[in-house]
ZASE-598925 format. One record per residue (C-alpha): x, y, z negated; residue number from 1. Coordinates in Angstrom, 2 decimals, padded with zeros to 5 digits. Layout:
BEGIN
ATOM        px        py        pz   seq
ATOM         X         Y         Z   NUM
...
This chain:
BEGIN
ATOM        px        py        pz   seq
ATOM    117.60    125.01    054.76     1
ATOM    120.29    123.71    052.37     2
ATOM    120.08    120.45    050.48     3
ATOM    122.03    119.58    047.32     4
ATOM    123.25    116.06    047.09     5
ATOM    122.82    114.53    043.65     6
ATOM    126.10    113.39    042.09     7
ATOM    126.53    109.70    041.30     8
ATOM    127.83    108.70    037.93     9
ATOM    128.36    105.13    036.96    10
ATOM    130.25    103.32    034.26    11
ATOM    131.15    100.08    036.07    12
ATOM    131.13    096.78    034.16    13
ATOM    131.70    093.94    036.67    14
ATOM    132.47    090.32    035.85    15
ATOM    135.14    088.73    037.93    16
ATOM    135.96    085.13    037.29    17
ATOM    139.68    085.63    037.89    18
ATOM    140.00    087.92    034.88    19
ATOM    138.43    085.56    032.38    20
ATOM    141.13    083.49    030.78    21
ATOM    139.52    081.17    028.27    22
ATOM    142.61    079.13    027.53    23
ATOM    144.63    082.28    026.59    24
ATOM    142.23    084.72    025.13    25
ATOM    138.64    083.53    025.23    26
ATOM    137.64    087.22    025.54    27
ATOM    135.43    089.16    027.92    28
ATOM    137.88    090.99    030.17    29
ATOM    136.12    092.66    033.16    30
ATOM    136.38    095.27    035.76    31
ATOM    135.58    098.45    033.85    32
ATOM    135.94    102.00    035.05    33
ATOM    134.09    105.26    035.52    34
ATOM    132.90    106.15    039.09    35
ATOM    131.81    109.73    039.90    36
ATOM    131.12    110.69    043.61    37
ATOM    133.51    108.04    045.03    38
ATOM    136.30    108.96    042.56    39
ATOM    137.12    106.28    039.99    40
ATOM    138.92    106.56    036.68    41
ATOM    141.31    104.99    035.85    42
ATOM    140.96    103.36    039.23    43
ATOM    138.72    100.96    041.24    44
ATOM    139.14    097.47    039.77    45
ATOM    140.70    098.55    036.48    46
ATOM    140.25    095.82    033.86    47
ATOM    139.72    096.17    030.19    48
ATOM    137.76    094.80    027.20    49
ATOM    134.29    096.34    027.50    50
ATOM    132.88    094.66    024.39    51
ATOM    135.17    096.75    022.19    52
ATOM    135.37    099.96    024.38    53
ATOM    131.64    100.36    025.00    54
ATOM    131.00    100.20    021.29    55
ATOM    133.50    103.01    020.66    56
ATOM    132.06    105.13    023.48    57
ATOM    128.49    104.59    022.44    58
ATOM    129.15    105.49    018.81    59
ATOM    130.96    108.68    019.84    60
ATOM    128.09    109.61    022.26    61
ATOM    125.55    109.06    019.50    62
ATOM    127.61    111.08    017.10    63
ATOM    128.06    113.99    019.43    64
ATOM    124.28    114.26    020.11    65
ATOM    123.62    116.97    017.61    66
ATOM    127.02    118.66    017.94    67
ATOM    127.76    121.69    020.20    68
ATOM    131.18    122.81    021.39    69
ATOM    132.53    119.44    020.50    70
ATOM    135.05    117.31    022.23    71
ATOM    134.94    113.45    021.98    72
ATOM    137.80    111.25    023.05    73
ATOM    136.68    107.95    024.60    74
ATOM    139.62    105.60    024.81    75
ATOM    140.14    102.55    027.05    76
ATOM    141.80    099.75    025.17    77
ATOM    144.45    099.06    027.85    78
ATOM    146.68    101.55    029.23    79
ATOM    147.29    105.32    028.55    80
ATOM    143.84    106.42    029.64    81
ATOM    140.94    108.14    027.99    82
ATOM    137.94    110.26    028.74    83
ATOM    137.47    113.58    027.01    84
ATOM    133.80    114.78    026.95    85
ATOM    133.32    118.44    025.97    86
ATOM    129.63    119.01    025.01    87
ATOM    128.42    122.63    025.24    88
ATOM    125.45    124.14    023.42    89
ATOM    123.05    123.24    026.35    90
ATOM    123.59    119.46    026.48    91
ATOM    126.06    119.90    029.28    92
ATOM    129.24    117.75    029.54    93
ATOM    132.60    118.30    031.09    94
ATOM    134.25    115.03    031.47    95
ATOM    138.02    114.80    031.97    96
ATOM    139.89    111.58    032.83    97
ATOM    143.19    111.90    031.12    98
ATOM    146.34    109.90    031.76    99
ATOM    148.74    110.20    028.88   100
ATOM    151.57    108.10    030.47   101
ATOM    154.95    109.72    030.24   102
ATOM    155.80    113.06    028.65   103
ATOM    153.02    115.09    030.15   104
ATOM    149.27    114.38    030.10   105
ATOM    147.41    114.85    033.33   106
ATOM    143.72    115.22    034.04   107
ATOM    143.12    112.97    036.92   108
ATOM    139.32    113.53    037.03   109
ATOM    137.23    116.50    036.05   110
ATOM    133.47    116.38    036.37   111
ATOM    130.36    117.94    034.99   112
ATOM    127.08    116.24    034.09   113
ATOM    124.46    116.40    031.54   114
ATOM    124.74    114.64    028.22   115
ATOM    121.71    112.74    029.28   116
ATOM    123.19    111.68    032.57   117
ATOM    126.26    110.26    030.81   118
ATOM    124.00    108.60    028.22   119
ATOM    121.99    106.90    031.05   120
ATOM    125.21    105.67    032.74   121
ATOM    126.41    104.30    029.38   122
ATOM    123.07    102.49    028.85   123
ATOM    123.23    100.89    032.25   124
ATOM    126.84    099.72    031.48   125
ATOM    125.66    098.25    028.17   126
ATOM    122.88    096.41    029.95   127
ATOM    125.26    095.07    032.48   128
ATOM    127.50    093.80    029.63   129
ATOM    124.51    092.28    027.85   130
ATOM    123.80    090.46    031.07   131
ATOM    127.37    089.21    031.31   132
ATOM    127.37    087.99    027.70   133
ATOM    123.96    086.36    027.82   134
ATOM    124.13    084.66    031.21   135
ATOM    127.77    084.21    031.97   136
ATOM    129.05    083.49    028.50   137
ATOM    126.16    081.61    026.81   138
ATOM    127.02    079.98    023.52   139
ATOM    130.32    081.66    023.31   140
ATOM    131.49    083.55    020.24   141
ATOM    131.39    086.85    022.14   142
ATOM    127.68    086.52    022.97   143
ATOM    126.81    085.71    019.30   144
ATOM    128.80    088.38    017.87   145
ATOM    128.35    091.34    020.28   146
ATOM    124.87    090.84    021.59   147
ATOM    122.97    092.09    018.39   148
ATOM    125.36    095.20    018.28   149
ATOM    124.73    096.09    021.90   150
ATOM    120.95    095.64    021.66   151
ATOM    121.00    098.09    018.75   152
ATOM    123.28    100.62    020.64   153
ATOM    120.99    100.35    023.61   154
ATOM    117.99    101.09    021.52   155
ATOM    119.68    104.18    020.14   156
ATOM    120.71    105.43    023.48   157
ATOM    117.12    104.85    024.87   158
ATOM    115.87    107.03    021.94   159
ATOM    118.20    109.84    023.04   160
ATOM    117.06    109.52    026.53   161
ATOM    113.44    109.66    025.40   162
ATOM    114.12    113.22    024.00   163
ATOM    115.13    114.59    027.28   164
């Protein structure tokens, strides 16, 4: 009897107090990376600006919903890293973690999942960010500005997941 282990996909958004620098930036800067079956991209503990990046990623994912044989590029704000998502005609995704540092681009992660699995992981990441904005940064400019946008993006992604 053989069993197939389900792959784990997570877009990690984790608040760490040491990365919030209110005197310098007053911006939400968190641990933010993709984790797939114990492989992380760009790396475990990578820090970035998820308020900006998750909006870019969600808008691209929503746009590619009805497109087949389409490649979306999902950039991180810091560093030479991006995800490339190729969506086939059957709602499958091939996700590549690309490092464009130096003269040659390298694919440091290649994984396959469904469009819906990636959408679910993105929705969880947005919900984690909403929690951070609402409970860790109450009454800050970031919460007031980003919370309505993320609530709307979460709603759109839930609608996609309801189609599955």
